[in-house]
TORFI-515224 format. One record per residue (C-alpha): x, y, z. Coordinates in steps of 0.02 Angstrom, whole numbers, plus 50000, padded with zeros to 5 digits. Layout:
N
XYZ/...
END
This chain:
380
454684473849045/456294481348976/456764475748801/458514468148792/458814477448629/458454494548706/460044504948733/460444509048915/459904526148981/461034527349132/462924529949152/463074535648973/464564546649013/465414535149139/467034528749062/467564516949201/467474512149385/468784507549515/468264498249672/468824505149839/469014496350006/467764500650139/468314513950264/468314500550399/469434489250294/470704503150266/470654507650450/471044489550493/472464489250366/473194505650431/472624505550611/472684519550739/473364512650902/472664516851073/473994529851112/473674538550947/471794538150976/472044545851148/473114559551069/471814563950936/470434564551066/471474575651181/471994587151040/470184589350986/469734593551164/471134606451172/470514614751012/468764615151082/469384623651240/470244637051135/468704639851028/467634641551184/468854653551266/469294641551407/471114640651356/472124656551329/473204648951191/473014653151006/472554639550881/473774640150736/473394629450582/474944629750475/475694619450334/475674616250147/474234622450041/474004604249992/475044588650014/475724580849855/477304572649922/477054563450089/478944562250117/479154581150107/477594583750214/478344572350347/479984582150345/478974598150366/478024589950510/479644586250602/480144604650587/478414610050645/478434598150791/479964606950861/479104623850845/477514616950924/478504611151076/479424627751088/477814637851090/476684625551177/476244637551318/475554650551196/475104641351036/474194625350994/474964621250825/474004609950706/474754604850539/473824607050376/473704589650300/472554594250155/472364579050043/470914585449936/471054601249831/469514610949776/469664618849604/468774634149537/468814626849360/470044612549331/471724606849394/472554593949507/471264588249635/472384582649775/473354567949844/471804557149871/471124559349695/472724559149593/474254553649693/475264550649534/475064568849475/474694561549304/472784560949292/472824542049326/471654544649475/472274530049581/471114534649722/471384518549820/473234522449829/472864540649870/471774535750018/473154524450085/474464538050069/473324550750153/472904539350299/474724534050320/475284552150327/473994556450459/474504541150560/476304547350551/475744564350617/474834555950760/476404546150803/477374562450805/476024569250921/475674583150796/473804586650769/473164586050590/471984597750499/471124595050332/469754601650220/468254590250196/467794591350013/467044574549960/465664569150080/466174550850063/468064550450061/468254558750230/467634542650309/469324534950269/470344546650380/469184557650484/469614548350645/471394555250628/470884573550605/470964585950748/470224601050656/469234601550495/468704615350379/467354618350249/468114629150113/467584645050028/466934635949874/465824623949971/465234634750116/463534637150030/463324618549998/461904610450094/462814593850086/464394601050166/463414609650303/462584593050343/464264584250334/465024596350459/463544593750576/464084575650593/465984577450600/466804572450763/468014587150774/467884606150778/467594613450605/467974630550532/466884638250397/467754650250278/466894665450206/466434664250022/467754667549887/467054685049856/467254688950042/465424687050093/465424682750280/463544681050298/463524664950199/464784657250319/463764662650469/462214654650391/463264638750372/463754639450556/461934640750609/461484626250495/462924614950551/462384616450733/460744607950689/460404589350659/460354583750477/460184568450368/461284566150215/461764552350093/463474544350117/464254527450154/464464519350323/466144513650393/465754496650318/465534504350146/463634502650139/462634516650056/461544524750188/460694540350250/461704546650398/460824556250537/461864568950632/461744576650805/462354594050753/464074601550785/464154616050906/466044616950894/466064626050727/466754643450702/467064656850570/468654658650467/469004675550387/470024672750229/469714688550128/469074687549950/468954696149782/468174711249867/469714713749974/470474708550140/469514706250304/470824704250441/470864721950510/470184726750680/468664734450596/468314718550497/468504707650651/467324718650750/466054718450608/466144699350599/465934698250789/464364708850778/463664697550642/464034681950745/463194689250899/461684694550798/461504676550738/461604670350918/463324662450890/464884663251000/465974678150949/467514667750908/468414667050742/470024662550652/470984673550531/471734665550376/473324675250334/473384668050158/472124667450015/471194683849993/471964691650148/473724690250073/473084693249896/473844676149860/475594683049888/476434672050021/477674685750063/476224696150128/475714683050256/476934689350389/476214706950377/474434700050396/474994689650545/475854704850622/474224714850612/473264700250691/474614698350825/474434716950867/472554714550892/472864699651005/474174708651108/472964723351127/471704711551209/470594706251062/469844689951126/468734685850977/470234679650878/470474661650933/471514655650785/472654659850641/473014650450480/474594650750375/475084642250212/476894636750233/478054623850159/479884618650165/480254629450013/479334645549974/478274649449821/477444637149703/477804626949547/476784619849405/476184602349446/476684596949270/478514601849294/479784587849295/480744585949402/479744594149539/480684604649666/480674595949835/479594603749970/478784617049859/476904618649833/476084613649670/474504623149713/474444639949805/476144648149838/476714645850019/477854654650139/479514645850159/479914637450326/481324649250372/480124663950356/478754654650449/479784652450608/479794670950657/477934672550621/477564658750746/478694667250872/477794683850847/476094675750873/476714667351031/477374683951096/475684692151062/474814678851167/476054681851308/475744700651297/473854699251291/473014703851455/472394687651537/470694686651618/470704676651778/469364668751886/467894657551850/466994670651745/468404670551616/468004652551567/469854648051562/470484630651596/471154626551765/473064626751767/473074607851786/471984605251633/472984617651530/474604609051580/473864592151536/473404597751360/475034607251333/476054592451392/475174580151280/475224591151125/477064594951150/477384576251138/477694573551323/476074564451359/475524546651322/
END
């Protein structure tokens, strides 16, 4: 029997606790309507078709490094929606709506964790802001992408996400591999921060298998969740401290590694991070090299990622006042400089030799038109 005078041995370094609503309660408060649900389902299917090589379009995940101002993010989304409609025949554009921010050491942890940018950590508010933003994107018929960092918080908005990613800092995590194996959308795995691609390929193999991991249910009950495995995962080359990895030689080497592991030879190239040496002005040059590979017939590249915002560069999150539409994390390419990059990628897809016939695995023209129509905002 425990003595009442004995000091506690647990939670000795816990300074406080804040209750959160259950994921189901927040979903009821900020509900996705039937038309929005149809759109998310269709956009996920379109991404899957691209990853599998059944759709000739290029997946382009583009937007802010991380969202700190939902109003500016929504203005960016309206700009991006116009570009998505303009290039719908060649590109499937998905907006980065990253609401968690991984940190190498310390720093602002994202909209969900600290929406006030003041270390007040009003996570309940952050979850509402994140979910409301993703609902707004669904209403605009603009697919949303995000990084899944916390294995619990994603339950609050995963139903709104078209494409997910496991980042370079968590690609080795057993928990994140298990999490990805149960996510309902296609998921990209980035190579490690030093540029190691083998670790990401190991993660892809793992995520395709069933797992059990600890989390909470939609009703907020702690539980072990069993997964079915996710065979719609793919590799993301993002460079690293060892150098870039977007060249034709790097892509071919990654394809060989994927094939050796028994995985589909399909991958995305991240034009930012290590591949741009964290200089946003280098992203167009990286994209141009990737576009040249695509135009030359390279079919392994199914996607491209760009970090872009209304205003280029970055600012310190502690600055006051903050410049509108400018990143407070990684520096981004400004919108005006993003527009020609998207056009160049679309031109590369048009110039790429198309394979025809059943053996090519392409969508029928009717199916391709259905997806393109919906994602351009012309569908239900």
